[in-house]
C-alpha positions in Angstrom: 0.0 0.1 0.0 1.3 3.6 -0.8 2.8 5.5 2.1 0.1 8.4 1.4 -2.7 5.9 2.1 -1.2 5.2 5.5 -1.7 7.2 8.6 -0.4 7.1 12.1 -3.5 6.2 14.2 -3.5 7.7 17.8 -7.1 7.2 18.9 -9.5 4.3 18.3 -13.2 5.3 17.9 -15.8 2.7 19.4 -19.3 2.7 17.8 -20.8 0.6 20.6 -24.5 0.1 20.1 -25.9 2.3 17.5 -29.4 4.0 17.0 -30.6 3.4 20.5 -32.6 6.6 20.5 -34.9 6.6 23.5 -33.2 3.2 24.8 -30.1 4.9 25.9 -31.0 5.9 29.4 -32.7 2.6 30.2 -29.8 0.7 28.8 -27.2 2.8 30.7 -29.2 2.4 33.9 -29.4 -1.4 33.4 -25.6 -1.8 32.6 -24.7 0.5 35.7 -27.1 -1.6 37.9 -25.5 -4.8 36.6 -22.0 -3.5 37.3 -22.7 -2.3 40.9 -24.2 -5.7 41.5 -21.3 -7.4 40.1 -18.8 -5.5 42.2 -21.0 -6.0 45.5 -21.3 -9.7 44.6 -17.7 -10.5 44.1 -16.2 -8.3 46.7 -18.5 -9.9 49.2 -17.3 -13.4 48.1 -13.7 -12.3 48.3 -14.2 -10.9 51.9 -16.3 -13.6 53.0 -13.9 -16.3 52.1 -10.9 -14.3 53.5 -12.6 -13.9 56.9 -14.6 -17.1 57.4 -12.7 -20.0 58.8 -15.2 -22.5 57.6 -14.4 -21.3 54.1 -10.9 -21.9 54.3 -10.7 -24.8 51.9 -9.2 -25.3 48.3 -12.4 -25.0 46.8 -13.4 -21.7 48.3 -9.8 -20.4 47.7 -10.2 -21.0 44.0 -13.6 -19.4 44.1 -12.1 -16.2 45.8 -9.7 -16.1 42.7 -12.6 -16.6 40.3 -14.4 -13.8 42.0 -11.4 -11.4 41.7 -11.1 -12.3 37.9 -14.8 -11.5 37.5 -14.4 -8.3 39.3 -11.5 -7.1 37.2 -13.0 -8.2 34.0 -16.3 -6.3 34.6 -14.3 -3.1 35.7 -12.2 -3.4 32.5 -15.1 -3.7 30.1 -18.2 -2.0 31.7 -17.0 1.9 32.1 -16.2 1.8 28.2 -19.7 0.1 27.6 -21.3 2.7 29.6 -19.6 5.5 27.9 -20.5 4.0 24.4 -24.1 3.8 25.4 -24.7 7.3 26.7 -22.5 9.0 24.3 -23.4 7.0 21.1 -19.7 5.9 21.0 -16.4 6.4 22.7 -12.9 7.5 21.8 -9.9 5.8 23.4 -6.3 6.3 22.8 -4.4 3.6 20.9 -2.5 2.5 24.0 -5.7 2.5 26.0 -7.1 0.3 23.5 -4.3 -2.1 23.5 -4.1 -2.0 27.2 -7.7 -3.0 27.6 -7.2 -5.7 24.9 -4.2 -7.0 27.1 -6.0 -7.1 30.2 -9.1 -8.8 28.9 -6.9 -11.3 27.3 -5.1 -12.1 30.5 -8.3 -12.4 32.6 -10.0 -14.6 29.7 -6.8 -16.8 29.6 -6.4 -17.1 33.4 -10.3 -18.1 33.7 -9.8 -20.8 31.1 -6.9 -22.2 32.8 -8.2 -21.9 36.4 -11.6 -23.6 35.5 -9.4 -26.6 34.7 -7.6 -26.2 37.9 -10.9 -26.3 39.7 -12.1 -29.2 37.7 -9.0 -30.9 38.9 -9.7 -30.0 42.5 -13.3 -31.5 42.2 -11.6 -34.7 40.7 -9.3 -35.1 43.6 -12.0 -34.4 46.1 -14.4 -36.8 44.8 -12.2 -39.6 43.3 -9.2 -39.4 45.7 -11.0 -38.2 48.8 -8.6 -39.9 51.3 -5.7 -38.0 49.9 -7.5 -34.7 49.2 -5.9 -32.9 52.1 -2.3 -34.0 51.2 -2.7 -33.3 47.4 -4.6 -30.1 47.7 -2.6 -28.4 50.3 -2.6 -24.8 50.7 0.9 -24.5 49.2 -0.2 -26.4 45.9 -3.2 -24.2 45.6 -1.3 -21.1 45.9 1.3 -22.6 43.3 -1.4 -23.4 40.8 -2.8 -19.9 41.1 0.4 -18.1 40.6 1.3 -20.4 37.7 -2.0 -19.8 36.0 -1.4 -15.9 36.3 2.1 -16.1 35.1 1.0 -18.2 32.0 -1.7 -15.6 31.3 0.4 -12.6 31.6 3.3 -14.0 29.5 1.1 -15.4 26.7 -0.6 -12.2 26.3 2.5 -10.0 26.5 3.8 -11.7 23.5 0.4 -11.5 21.7 -0.3 -8.0 22.4 3.1 -6.9 21.2 2.4 -8.6 17.8 -0.8 -6.6 17.6 0.8 -3.3 18.5 3.4 -3.9 15.7 0.5 -3.9 13.1 0.4 -0.7 10.7 -3.0 0.8 10.8 -4.6 2.4 8.0 -6.6 5.6 7.7 -9.5 4.0 9.3 -9.7 4.1 13.2 -13.3 3.2 13.8 -14.3 -0.1 15.5 -17.8 -1.3 15.4 -17.8 -2.7 19.0 -18.4 -1.5 22.6 -14.7 -2.4 23.6 -11.2 -3.1 22.0 -11.8 -6.8 20.8 -9.2 -8.8 18.8 -11.0 -9.4 15.6 -12.7 -6.0 15.1 -9.1 -4.4 15.8 -7.4 -6.6 13.1 -9.9 -5.0 10.6 -8.2 -1.7 11.0 -4.8 -3.0 9.8 -3.3 -2.8 6.4 -0.5 -5.1 7.4 -0.7 -8.9 6.6 -2.6 -10.4 9.7 -2.1 -14.1 8.6 0.6 -14.8 11.1 -1.0 -13.2 14.0 -4.4 -15.1 13.1 -2.3 -18.4 13.1 -0.8 -17.5 16.4 -4.5 -16.7 17.7 -5.6 -20.2 16.6 -2.6 -21.8 18.5 -3.4 -19.8 21.6 -7.0 -20.8 21.4 -6.0 -24.4 21.2 -3.9 -24.1 24.3 -6.0 -21.8 26.4 -9.5 -22.9 25.3 -9.5 -26.3 23.7 -6.8 -28.0 26.0 -8.3 -26.8 29.4 -11.8 -27.8 28.0 -10.5 -31.3 27.3 -8.9 -31.6 30.7 -12.2 -30.4 32.3 -14.1 -33.1 30.3 -11.7 -35.7 31.3 -12.0 -34.8 34.9 -15.7 -35.1 34.8 -15.9 -38.3 32.9 -13.8 -39.7 36.0 -16.0 -37.8 38.5 -19.3 -39.2 36.8 -17.8 -42.7 36.9 -16.8 -42.4 40.7 -20.3 -41.0 41.5 -22.1 -44.0 39.8 -20.1 -46.2 42.2 -21.5 -44.4 45.2 -24.3 -46.7 46.9 -26.0 -44.1 48.9 -28.4 -41.7 47.2 -27.4 -38.9 49.5 -23.7 -39.5 48.8 -24.4 -39.2 45.1 -26.5 -36.1 45.6 -23.9 -34.4 47.8 -21.1 -35.4 45.4 -23.2 -33.9 42.3 -24.0 -30.8 44.2 -20.3 -29.9 44.7 -19.8 -30.1 41.0 -23.0 -28.7 39.4 -22.1 -24.9 40.1 -18.8 -25.4 38.4 -20.4 -27.3 35.6 -22.7 -24.3 35.2 -20.1 -21.9 35.2 -17.8 -23.9 32.6 -20.9 -24.3 30.1 -21.9 -20.7 30.2 -18.3 -19.2 29.9 -16.8 -21.7 27.2 -20.2 -21.5 25.2 -19.9 -17.8 24.8 -16.2 -17.7 24.6 -16.2 -20.4 21.7 -18.9 -18.6 19.8 -16.8 -15.5 19.8 -13.4 -16.6 19.2 -13.4 -20.1 17.8 -16.3 -19.9 15.5 -15.2 -17.7 12.4 -16.2 -14.1 12.9 -17.5 -13.9 9.3 -20.2 -16.6 10.2 -22.0 -14.2 12.5 -23.3 -10.7 12.3 -21.5 -7.9 14.2 -24.8 -7.5 16.5 -24.7 -11.2 17.4 -21.0 -10.7 18.3 -21.5 -7.8 20.4 -24.4 -9.7 22.2 -22.3 -12.9 22.7 -19.6 -10.4 24.0 -21.9 -8.9 26.3 -22.7 -12.5 27.8 -19.2 -13.1 28.7 -17.6 -9.7 29.8 -20.9 -8.4 31.5 -23.4 -11.0 32.4 -21.1 -13.9 33.3 -19.3 -11.8 36.1 -22.7 -11.1 37.6 -24.1 -14.6 37.4 -21.0 -16.6 38.5 -21.3 -15.5 42.2 -25.0 -16.3 42.3 -24.5 -19.7 41.0 -21.9 -20.5 43.5 -23.8 -18.9 46.5 -27.1 -20.5 45.8 -25.5 -24.0 45.6 -23.3 -23.5 48.6 -24.7 -24.1 52.1 -21.5 -23.2 53.7 -21.4 -19.8 51.9 -24.9 -18.9 52.7 -24.4 -20.1 56.3 -21.2 -18.0 56.7 -23.0 -15.0 55.2 -25.9 -15.4 57.8 -23.4 -15.9 60.7 -21.5 -12.8 60.0 -24.7 -10.9 59.4 -26.1 -11.9 62.7 -23.0 -11.3 64.4 -22.3 -7.7 63.1 -26.0 -6.9 63.9 -25.6 -8.0 67.5 -22.3 -6.0 68.0 -23.8 -3.0 66.5 -26.6 -3.3 68.9 -24.0 -3.4 71.8 -22.3 -0.2 70.7 -19.8 1.1 68.4 -16.8 0.1 70.6 -17.7 -3.7 70.6 -18.4 -3.5 67.0 -15.0 -2.1 66.1 -13.3 -4.8 68.3 -15.3 -7.5 66.3 -13.9 -6.0 63.1 -10.3 -6.1 64.6 -10.7 -9.8 65.6 -13.0 -11.1 62.8 -10.5 -13.8 61.8 -11.0 -15.6 65.0 
């Protein structure tokens, strides 16, 4: 392409959802409410697991990390979404666009890997219960978490560096409500074949491979559950896995629809709706799924609520003492 047809792009224009007209304020209010609820729910889980002794187990430690991921993901996407809705679009710097894309990629890769880690935790708990404490020690849980973060951060650094090296032509408009991979590639006048091939390899390693590991884990779990004679035992074993299965199905279903299915096979509106599901709706629903299915979580929440109420009725000083010694 001739040099005169190339320009240095310093800003990216996000079109968001066009032609909303009278629906702008209701949609803005809806997305703002969803974000407030998402922050409240995930912060509640993080704090509850941190300060409840009966929730100091590998399963709830992993749930706390998942809640942190959902909180960060919503905070990365929703502010831009709100801006595009109320202003019929948004303008972000090129650096800001690449930064948003990087952190979204890190969080999505981490969640893919971490859902496989959580499936392994359920496999050990149900298939090897006598060795569960020794295998899934706190040290191992921390190691798996740190390893998942390191893999996510390192893989996306390389990938975003390749995307940042692309030459952008005169066009700087993205028909989306955030900086996403495929819409951003459409701005480039460079050859994107190599990057697309790397994206396919990344999808294999961070989407398909963890999904295979999750499937194998649950096949072993299903085989172990069928061997349980007691109906109550079967029900209890299944209840510990049903929440995770629901989250996996929702997350991987929408993620595969957006990134694994070729983007040319779906309209831009469908792509935006699917992106809404995994970036906005999923972080809202995940805490509800886990809290509804977890009696330990609801009992711990009720216990702290009752205790805080009692101390407040006794006066401010006992209440502050309780907050300082809440871990005990």
